[in-house]
N, C-alpha and C positions, 0 to 999 in steps of 0.2 A: 967461285963462292957466291957472287952476285946472282948467277943463274940459279943456283940451288935455293937461295933465299926467295927469289921470285916464284920458283916452283912451289916452295913451302907456303907462300902467301896464297897462291892460286888454290892449293890443296886445302888450306884452312878456310878460304872463302867458300869452296865447294862444300865442305863439311858443315859450315854455318848455314848455308842455304838449305842443305838437306835437313838439318835439324829443325829449321823453321817450317819446312814443308811437312815434315813428319808430325808436327803438332796439329796439323789440319786433319790427319787421318782419323776416321771414325764417323759417328753419326752426330749431326747437329740439327736442332729443331728451332725454327724461327720463333722468336719471342716478341720482338717489337718491330714496327715499321714506322720510321720517323716519329718515334716516341709514342706510338699508338699500339695498344695491345694487339698482337697478331690474331688472337682468338676472336676479336671483333671484326676482323677483315676476312678471316677464313674459318670455315667450320672445323678444319683440321690443318693447323699450321704446317706449312711445307717443311719437308726434311731434306737435308743434304747428307749424303754418305760418301766421304772421300775414301777411295780404295787405293792400295799401294801400287797398283799397276797403271796409275794415271787414268783410271776410270772414275766416274762420279755418277751416283744415282740420285736423281732429283724427283721428288714426289712419287716414288715407287715405280717410276718408268724404267725402261731399259737403260743400262749404263751408257754414258757418253764420255767424252774425253776432256781432261783438264790438265793444266800445268800451272805452276806457281813461280813467278819471276818478278823481282823488284817490287815486292809487296802488292802484287796483283795476281788475282786468280783468273785465268783465261779458260773459256769453255767453248767447245765446238761439238756438233752432233756426229760428224763422220770423220774418220781418220785422215782422209785425203783433203778435207776442207781446211781453210785457214781459220785461226781463232778469231772470232768476232765479238762474242759476248764476254764481258769482263766485270770483275768486282774488285774494287780497290780495298785492301785490308787496312782498316784504320786502327784496329786494336786486336791483338791475339794473345790471350793469357789464360792458360789452363782451361777453364770451362766456359770462357766467354770469347766470342768472335764477333767483331763489329766490322761491317763492310759498307761501302757505298756502291750500289748497284749501277748497272749501265743506264738505268732510268733515273739516276741521281737520287735514289732513295737511300736513307740511312737504315740499314738492317742490323739487328742484333740477334745472334743465334746463341743458344746454350747447348753445351755438349750433353749428349745422352749417354749415361753410364749403363753398363749391363745390369738389367734388373734382376731381382731375386724373387723367389716364389712368394715371400711375404708381402711383396709390393702388390700382389693381386687381391689381398684381403680387403674387403670393404664393398661399397656400393658403386656400381658402374652404370652410367646413364646411356641409353641407346641414342646416339646423336644422329646417326645416318644409316640408312639401309639402301643397298643397291640391289634391287630384286631382279634375279634372273631365274628364280625358281621359288618354290614354296618354302616359307620359313617355319622352323620348329616353334613350339609354344614358348620357348625360352626367349625369343627375340620378337618384341613388339615395338612399333613406333611409339616414341615418347615413354617407353617403359624403362625399367631398371632391373639390374641383376645384382644381388648381394651375394658375394662369394665369401663364405665363412671359413675360418681356420680349421673347423672340424670336417671340412670337405662337403658340407651341405650347401644347398642353394636356396635362397629366398628370392621370389619373383614378385614384382609389383608393376601396376599400371594405373595411372590416374587415381591415386589414393587407395587402390585395392592391393592387398597383400596376400600372397599365397605361399604356403610352405609345403614342399614335396619331400617327405621324409626319405623316400627312396632315390631322390635325385642327388647324385654326387658329381663332383668335378675333380679333375686332376690335370696336371700340365707336365709336359716334357720339354724343358727349355733347350735341351741339346738337339732335339729333333724339330723344335718349333711347332709343336702340335698341342692342341687343347682337346680335352675329352669331357663331355657331359653325359653322365649316367652310363651310356653304352660305350662300346669300344670304337665307335665311329670317330675318326680323327677329324678335327677342324684345324685347318692350317692357320698359323699365326704369321701374318704379314709384318706386323709391327707391334712391339710391346715395350712400353716405358712406364714410368711411375704415373703418367697422366693419361695415356691413351692405350687402347687395345684394339687393333684392327685385325679382324678375322676373315678368312676366306671360307665361306660356308658352302652348302650344297649347290651344285651346278654353277660354281663360280660366283655365287652371291657373296657380297661383302657386307660386314657389319662393323660399324665404328662405335666403340664404347669409350666414354670419357669418365675418369674418376670423379666422383662427387666430392 
């Protein structure tokens, strides 16, 4: 009877640990560093995406490995390596994750929920361009793109506004692609209520931030 009770406790502990670990799964965006707005430190606050196969994606790079044990997140680059980098979980509740990094920084992440098409409506500011090819007229440095609910596009730069009646936009969230006017697909690398990161021609990347 005692042996069965011990096995029951071990099983319960395992279930509890798994439940805590499962709460980490999904995408998280850095909100503050030591009570400083992350947007003041980074043009694009870093993202963490915890995957169920103990892989983690950091800043859109290739997945690396992670595990969660005793309120600590351990991270390593290669499977055969030892876990070296770690973050201590200070608070984890629904949409808020507070950790202390290996650099002793207090970091706060907010969970990113799956966005809807309506989240695209409004003005997006071009925050960064990574040029590896020529950009279309839609994307200019320091410009903005206004996506309207009637599928029309308003473009602006330095106080100048243009309206192209024939320019339309549409999005396929299942395939993670974006279309402007033509049927040429632009890959969506990241889409949230605050940021839209696109992979454009020849691998060029465009970061848009919601105004």
